[in-house]
C-alpha distance (Angstrom), angle and dihedral (degrees) to the residues before:
residue distance angle dihedral
M1 . . .
K2 3.85 . .
R3 3.86 120.6 .
A4 3.82 134.0 -160.3
R5 3.78 89.2 -97.0
D6 3.79 90.5 59.1
I7 3.75 94.3 52.8
L8 3.97 88.7 48.2
A9 3.84 88.7 52.7
V10 3.76 90.8 56.8
K11 3.84 100.0 38.4
G12 3.67 99.9 33.8
H13 3.84 137.3 -117.1
D14 3.68 96.8 -92.0
I15 3.85 111.1 146.1
W16 3.73 118.3 -166.6
S17 3.69 114.0 -157.9
I18 3.88 148.2 167.4
E19 3.75 136.4 -164.3
P20 3.78 120.0 -107.9
G21 3.82 93.6 -119.6
A22 3.82 92.6 57.8
S23 3.77 118.2 105.1
V24 3.86 120.7 -100.7
Y25 3.74 87.1 -122.9
D26 3.93 89.6 60.1
A27 3.77 88.4 49.8
M28 3.75 95.0 49.9
K29 3.77 89.5 47.3
L30 3.74 93.8 53.4
M31 3.82 91.6 46.1
A32 3.91 89.2 52.2
E33 3.93 91.4 46.8
K34 3.87 91.4 50.7
E35 3.78 95.7 36.4
I36 3.71 93.8 -127.3
G37 3.87 133.7 129.7
S38 3.76 101.8 -136.1
L39 3.85 147.0 27.5
M40 3.68 129.1 -148.3
V41 3.79 110.5 -125.6
M42 3.73 109.1 -136.2
E43 3.86 136.6 -173.8
G44 3.72 99.6 -160.6
A45 3.84 104.1 -52.3
K46 3.84 94.1 -21.8
L47 3.83 118.6 103.8
I48 3.90 104.2 -136.3
G49 3.87 100.1 163.0
I50 3.69 150.4 -21.7
I51 3.82 127.9 -118.0
S52 3.89 119.0 -158.5
E53 3.72 137.1 176.8
R54 3.73 86.5 -105.3
D55 3.91 90.2 60.8
Y56 3.80 88.5 50.1
A57 3.88 93.2 49.9
R58 3.89 93.4 46.4
K59 3.80 105.6 32.4
V60 3.91 101.3 33.6
I61 3.75 111.4 22.3
L62 3.84 99.4 39.2
H63 3.79 91.7 45.8
G64 3.81 95.8 49.8
R65 3.79 92.7 -117.0
S66 3.91 125.9 152.2
S67 3.79 115.6 -111.8
R68 3.81 88.2 -153.9
T69 3.80 95.1 58.1
T70 3.86 101.6 30.3
Q71 3.82 112.8 90.1
V72 3.77 123.7 -135.7
R73 3.84 90.8 -119.3
E74 3.80 89.8 62.7
I75 3.80 97.4 59.5
M76 3.84 104.9 22.0
T77 3.70 122.4 115.2
T78 3.86 108.6 -113.0
R79 3.82 100.4 -174.7
V80 3.82 95.0 76.1
V81 3.91 117.3 -164.8
Y82 3.82 109.0 -148.2
A83 3.79 140.1 172.0
Q84 3.87 132.8 -138.3
P85 3.77 120.4 -122.8
D86 3.87 93.2 -110.5
Q87 3.81 94.6 52.9
N88 3.73 111.5 113.2
I89 3.72 125.8 -123.4
E90 3.93 95.7 -104.4
E91 3.81 90.9 53.2
C92 3.74 90.4 48.1
M93 3.78 91.7 49.5
A94 3.85 92.4 47.4
L95 3.84 90.8 48.6
M96 3.84 90.2 52.1
T97 3.75 92.6 44.8
E98 3.84 95.3 48.5
K99 3.85 95.4 46.4
R100 3.84 92.8 36.4
V101 3.67 95.8 -127.0
R102 3.90 130.7 141.5
H103 3.70 103.4 -160.9
L104 3.74 125.0 50.2
P105 3.96 122.4 -171.3
V106 3.65 114.2 -143.0
I107 3.88 113.1 -137.0
E108 3.70 124.9 -168.6
A109 3.81 120.8 -176.4
G110 3.81 91.1 -12.2
E111 3.89 92.2 -52.8
M112 3.62 126.5 107.6
V113 3.85 111.2 -122.9
G114 3.84 101.8 175.5
V115 3.84 146.3 -40.6
I116 3.72 130.0 -106.5
S117 3.66 127.0 -160.1
I118 3.79 135.1 -150.3
G119 3.73 85.5 -109.6
D120 3.82 92.5 55.5
L121 3.77 90.7 53.1
V122 3.74 92.9 46.7
K123 3.82 90.1 48.8
S124 3.79 92.6 50.1
I125 3.82 93.1 47.4
I126 3.79 90.9 52.3
A127 3.80 93.7 45.6
E128 3.94 87.6 52.4
Q129 3.76 92.4 48.7
K130 3.76 92.5 48.0
F131 3.82 89.9 54.0
I132 3.80 91.1 49.6
I133 3.65 92.1 50.0
Q134 3.91 89.7 51.2
Q135 3.68 92.2 50.4
L136 3.75 91.0 51.4
E137 3.74 93.7 47.1
R138 3.88 90.8 52.1
Y139 3.85 87.5 48.1
I140 3.75 93.5 51.7
T141 3.86 97.2 43.0
G142 3.91 88.1 39.8
């Protein structure tokens, strides 16, 4: 059964982050450039929050705030849900579904080693199912 570490081995360990004092505008600009839906909010090497497109839509746009004058720390989610590298894909999917999050930092020994998204999990599950189907077809056609 695949684990969070297996997904990171395929997709890479890139972590896109921003500082809490940065403007929300800069955060959205970076997300657009990297074609991602969230950024880890870091103070040095410490993960202190996460900011997502959802945070922007709900906490800036709907409240009539300006993304240029609002700081990331004002709207970031501070209770960050995370996974450990040895958690299996089903556990990660259940955690994301239960907590209604789309991005899951992977933390090992207190250090962030990567981020997996709901899309990464779905892609991995589909690939695994395709493999099983191919094996069954080979068995049947012998």
